N, C-alpha and C positions, 0 to 999 in steps of 0.2 A: 125760757127755762122749762125743760120737759120733766123736771122733778127727779132727774136720775141722782141716785146717792150711791157712792162706793161703799160696798158692804164687805167685800172679800178682795184681798190682794195678795200676789205672790211677790216677795221681795228678795231679790238677790243681793245679799249684803256683802258678798265678796266675789271676785273671780279666782281668788287663790284656792288651789286644790292640790291634793296629793296625787291625783290622777290627771290624765288628759285623754279621757275616753274617746273612742273612734266615733261614737254615736251621740256625743254630747250635744245638746241643742244650743248651748252656749259656745262661743269661740274661745273657750278657756284653754290657756296653755300651762295652767298651774300657778301663774303669777297674778298677784293682786293688780288692780288698776293703779296706775300712776298716781291719780288724784282720788284714791278710795276715801270715802267719808270716814272722818274721825269718830270716835265714841261720842263726843258731844253733838256732832251733826247728826249721827244716827238717833240719838235719843231725841233730838229735836224733831226729826222726821216721824219718830213714833208718836210723839205728842200731836204733830199736825194730822197724822192718820186718824188717831182717836177724835181729835176735834171735829174732823169732817164726817165722822159717823161710821168709819171702818170698824167692823165688828170681828173680823177674823184675818189672820196673816198667816201665810205658808212661807216659812223662812228657808231660803235655799242659797246654794252658791253656784260655781265653785263648791267648796265645802264649809259649811257653816262653822264647823269645829276648827277651822284654821285660823279663826279670829279668837283672841283670848277674852275679848269682851262680849262674846255672844250672849251671855246670860244678862249683862246690863242692859243691852239692846232689847232683849225680849222682856225684861222686867219693865221697862219703860212702857211697853204695850200691855202686859198682863195687869199691871197696877192700875191701868186705866180701863179695865174691863174688856180688853181686846183679846180674844182666845187666840192662841198661837201654837202652831205646830212646826216642827223641824223636818225637813226632808235631807237625809245623809246617806253617804255611801257606807258608813259604819267602820271604815278602815282605821279611824283615829279614835274611835269610841273607847272610853275606859270606865272602870267602875266608879271613879270619883265624879263623873258627869252625872250620875244618878242624883246625888245630893243636890247638885246645882239645878238640875231639871226640876227637882220637886220645889226647891226654894223659890223658883220663878214662876211656879204654877203652870208648867207646860201642859197643853192639852193632850198632845200625842206625839210620836216620833214615827216617821216612815223611813224604812231602810231599802235601798234600791238593791234588787236581787233579780238578775236577768236570765236565769236558767240554771241548769246543772253546772257543777263546779268547772268543768272544761270550757264550757261556752261562756259562762261569766267571767272568767279570768281572762279568756282571749280577748274580750273587748274592753276589759279594764285593766287588771294588773294581776300578776302571779300572787296568789294568796289572798286576794281580795274577797273571794267566796267565803273562805273559812272566817275571816274577821267579820264579814257581814252577818253570817249566821251567828257568831259569838256575840255580836251586838244585839241581835234580836233576843237571844237568851237572857242576856244581862238586863236589858230593858224590861222584859216580862218578869224576871225574878225581882226586879227592883220595883216593881209596881207601876211602871211607866206604860201606859197603853201604846202598842206598837203594831204598825201595819207594814205591809210590803208594796212596793211599786216595782213592776216589771216594764222595761221598755222593749218592744217587740220589733223584730226584723225578720227578714226571710229565713234566717237560720234557727232563731229560738222560738218563733211563733208555733211551729209544729210540735216543739217539746213541752207545751203547756200541761199536757196530762201528766208527765214525768215530774214537772216542777210542783204541780198540785199535790202529788202524793208526797212529795218532800215536805211541803208547808202544812199539810194536814194535822200534824201533831205539834205545830210550832206555837200554837196559842195566840196567834196574831189576831187582831179583831176585824181587819180587812185586808183584801188584796185587790189592788188597781192595775189594770192592764192598759198600757198606753202605747201608741205608735211612735216609732222612731221617726222623727220630723226631718226632712231635708234641709236643715239649717245648722248654722255653727260648724262644728267639727264634722258633723254627719254629712254636711253637703260636700265636703272635700276629702273625706276619709275612706271612699270607696265601699262604704258599708251599702249593702242591698237591703233597703228598707221596705221593699215590696212584699206584702203577703195578703192573703185573702181575709178581709174583715169579717166575711160572712162566717167564716170557720171559727173565728174567735168569739163572735157573738153567739154561735151554736153552742161553743164550749161552755161559755158562761151560763146560758140558759139551762143546760144540762146539770149545772151544779148549784143553782140558785137555792133549791130547797134542802140540799143534803150537806153542803159545804159547813164546817164549823166556824166559818167566818163569813163577813160579806164579801162577794165577789162582784166587781164592777168594772166598767170600761171608761176610760177618760173620753172627753169629748172629740178628740181627734181620731178615734177610731172610725174608719169609714170615709174620712175626709178625701 
């Protein structure tokens, strides 16, 4: 026993998604798993996570909001003191979700935004950029802390300055940059995931003091 304790986990609660993104790290094709966990099984997992000492969960998919019981699962975590955030593509987000998010005590919501409209929609779905931006605005106006996650590849990494200018007035609290990893759909989708991580790190360093939000890189930058 080396005394390891689970403190933070990423929980993929479904593979169901309204997209099938070319650089998805999951092999998601939009369909849920054949034997996807039921609501009762998920809430039992939530209890087990709390019991073993997990203090924070990042809820992902697929698309979290494809499950109608997402708030019941999150409530099973937050009611036990486990801080929980959601990572979403924002496409299905509606005003009614604000009240449900507040009811379960969500810590924050991160919206995926991968570049200017043409680039974002190219890799995801036409109209997805506008919906993601609208979700960010709804979350902020609804009092839910919102951040942005951008997945970088050869095409959008050089466009970071342009995306930064677009995000400057969005009132997000953080912007995370992560590399497109050659796994899942990205391994077979013909995406050129190569870019110079040194340029990304220099970009972040240049904006650390002046950005109106926290700017950081995920641990896969530079791998």
